[in-house]
N, C-alpha and C positions, 0 to 999 in steps of 0.2 A: 292904754296898748292891749289889744285884744288877743285870750290865747285861741293857737288854732289845734284842735283837739282830734288825734289821729286814731284811729281805731285799727291794731293788727292780729291779724287771723294768722295763726300758729298753722305751719304745713302738716302737722300733726295731729292737727283737729279732722273732724269728719267734713267727709267730702262735701254735704248738703252746704255746710257752714261756710267752706273756702267759696263755694259757689255762690253761695248770697251775698258774701265782702265785696267779692271783685265785683259783680254785678251792680252793687251801690257805689263804688269808686267809680265805676264806666258810667252809670247814670242808665243804665239797661234795666230793665226788670228783669229778673230770673223765672225761667219755665220751673212750674213745678217738675221735681223729680219722682219720677213714677216706677214702679218696679212691675220688669218684663214678666207677664205671665205664662206660664207655659203649661201646654195640656199634654195629656197622656192616655193611651188607649188601650186595650187588653191586647195580649199576642197572641194572634192566632198562626196555629203550625199548619203548614201544610200537607196534606194528604200525602204519603207516598204512592206512586205507582207501582202495584204489585207486578213483577217480572215474571212474565211467564218460562217455565222450564220447559228449554228446548230441549226433546228429542237429541240423543246422542246418533250421530250418522251410522249408517251400518256399514259391512264392510263390501257389498255392491256400492253403495252412492260414495264411499271413498275411493272405489278401483274406477268409478267414472270421472270424479273429481280430479285423480290423477290424470286419466287419461286425456281430458280436457288439458291440464296444464300442459302436458308432454304434447300434443298438438299444437297451443300456441308456441311452443320453443321452437318446434320444428317449420315455422314458418320464416324463420330468417332467411332473407334475402339470400348467403352465401352459405345455406345449409346444404343444397343438393350441388354447389359448385364442386368440378371436378376437373383435373390437370393430369398430364399424362406425367410418366416419372420422369425424364428429361427436364420437362419443365419446372416440374418442384422442387428438383434438387438445384436447379439455378438459380432460383428465386430464393432458397434456403442458405446458399452459399453469397447474397448479395446481400442477407440480413445480418449473415454471420460475419461480413467479412472483416474486422478485427479480431475474430477469435478461431484460426484457422485449426486450432485443436477440437473444436468442437465436437460432439461425435452424432452421426445420424441416427436415428431411431424410428424402426417400421411397427407400427400399431394395427393390429390386426381385433377386429371386435367382432365376434359370434355371437347367434342365437342361441346362448346354454339353456336347455331348459331344466324346468327343477327336477334336483336328486341327478342329474347326467354327471359323469367324471370332467373333473379339470382336466382341458386339453392341456397333454404334453408330449415332449418327443426332444429327440437329438438331431442336431446338424454338425455338419462339414462346411464350413462356408470356405469358398476359393482365397478371401483373402481377411482372416479375423479381424474383428475390429479392437477387441482386446485379448490381454492373452488369457490362454486358457488357463484352468482352474487346474492343480494338481492334486488328483484324486490319491487317498491313501484308501487301499481295499483289504478287506477281510473277509475270508472265504470261508462258511463250513464246509467241507468234502471232504469224501474218503476214496482209497483206491484209485481207479486211473482219472478221474476228475479232480482230484487234489495234484496229481502230477501236470494236468491240463494248466491248472489252475496258475501253478510254480511257472510253467512257459512261458504264460501269457503274459506273467508280470506284476501278480500279485504280490502285495506284500507280507500277509499273516495268512498260514493257509492251515488249516487242521478240522478234527472233527470233533466228536463231545467233550473231547478234553478242554476246548478253547472254552468251553461255557462259564466255569469258574473264572477264569481269568477276566473274562469280558463282563461279568459281573462286578467282580471288583474292580473295573475303571482301571485295568491295565492296557486297556487299547481304546482309549480315548480319545487317540488322535487321527483314529479311521473314520476316512467319512462316508466310506460305504460301505455296506454289509451284504456280502449273497450267502445263496444256502441252496443246496441240492434238495427237489421234493422230499426225499429219503429222510432228510436229516430235520427236516422243519418240524415236526409233530416232537421230537426231542427237544430243541431247543426255544420252543413257543412259551413251556411252561415256568420257565425259569428267565427267559430272558425280554417276554412281552411287555412287563410295564417296566422295564429298564430301558428298552430302546424305542417302544412305543412312542414314547412323549417328545424324542429329539430327532424323530423321524427315520431311525435307521433299520426297524425292525424288518426283515425281508417279508415282502409277500407279493402274490401273485401279479395282482392289479396292477402292479407296478415294475415288475418282470423283473425283480431281485429274486425270484424264486423262480429256475430255470437250471435244466441240463446242461446248456450250451453254456458253461461256465467261462471257455475260453473266449466266444464269441463276443459274450456279453463284456468281456475285460476290454478287447480290442475296438469294440464299439465306443465304450467308453472313454478310452485313452485318446481316440481320435477325433472325437467330437465336443459339441458344446450342449451343455442342457437347456430347454425353455418350457418355460411354464405359464401358464394362463392363473389369472387370479378368479374370485370367487364369480365374478361376474361374467367371464368368456374371454376377459380383454387379455391379450396377448402381447407383449412388447419385447423387441429384440433390438441392440444396435448391431448397426447393418456398415457401419464405415467409419471412416473422419473425414473433415469438410477437406482436407487437403489430399483425400485420396481421389486419382483418377474417376471420372464419370464413370467410365467403363466398368470400373472393379465396385464401384456400389450398386450400378444395374444389374452385376451378374449377384452378389450376394443378396439383392431383396426378391430377386426372382427366383433362387433356390430356396430362399427363407418362406417364400409364399407359397412357392410347389411342396414344401416339405411340410408344410399347415396343412393343405388342403389333403394328403394324402393320410396325416395324423387325424383329422377333423372327419374325414370318410366322404368328404369332398370330391375326389381324384380315386378313382378304384383303377391300378392296374398291378402288373405283377410284382413291383417294387413296392407297393401298400401293401401287398398279401404278405409279403415276406417281412416286411418289417410287424406288422400284426402278430403274426407268427410267433416272431424272435421275439415279441413283447409279452406275449400270454401263454406262451408253450405249446408245443407242436400238439398236444393232446386236444388244445381250444376249440371248438367249435362256435363260439357265440360270433353274432353280425355284431357288428359296432355301430352305431347308431349316427346317422347325418347329424353334425354339427354344423349348420350354414352359416355360413360368412357374411354380415352384414355392411360390412365398411371397412375398407384398407387407408390408412394415413398416413404421413411420411413427414416427420419434425426433428427440430434440433433441439440442443440445450436450450437458448433461449427465443428461437423461432415460433410461430405456431405452426397448428397441426394441418396439412394440405391434403385433402382425399385423392388419392390415386384413382384414376379410371381404366388402366391400360396393365392391371395384375393381375 
């Protein structure tokens, strides 16, 4: 009886021996195993393109760029669309139908030149949109003017004896401080650094230095102050959405008339009287005209609508 000889190839042997044994069992010839050859080449770095240093644009070029951008923004299809005041009120009421307590706001944009004073004034609307602010008035005056200030309703009235009390902070609750021209120089040296940062220092430009103390207090208590921002834009609430349309129209027309007088766009006897009251009787300076460029009406959640009949 013949013996069969078997060859066993361990799986842990080399890969070439295992392939050779496998091929002999299957009756096929094994292909020679060759090592794969890899070639490498030297690395060549690409040269970086040198960036040309761009010159910073000049102020004139920047102004031209800003002008072009502004011209493109002005080409909006609805930029020049205007409505009457009545139609604008109706649209805002439809938009704010679920918010009857929303406020109408009138926005007046002016072409305020550089260095021009910020437009400001006071007005007594036929129907106030918000409760008037309560003023606490302190007056630096003596003699007859002090008596007039007390009769007009000033809360604190006195002469130079009030300077130390104001410097110590005993009258910080006062919201408005008035002064006569004769006492201005005496209080400026001690109170300028204290009242100036708070916006309470009396000044001729703001009309708080005047001989007509009684008239100023009467105007202050019966009117509401409005003031523009640094760009010359004036905002004023002129009514609530539940107000009758007639009341809103009256408020809007009276406010625009008041702004036109204060900015020099309307000259009449009333405007001249207000200018004298604000600047003093001896002032002869002519107020420059601050042109009104646009009037818009908006509400709390509604867009602004340009008005054409104001």
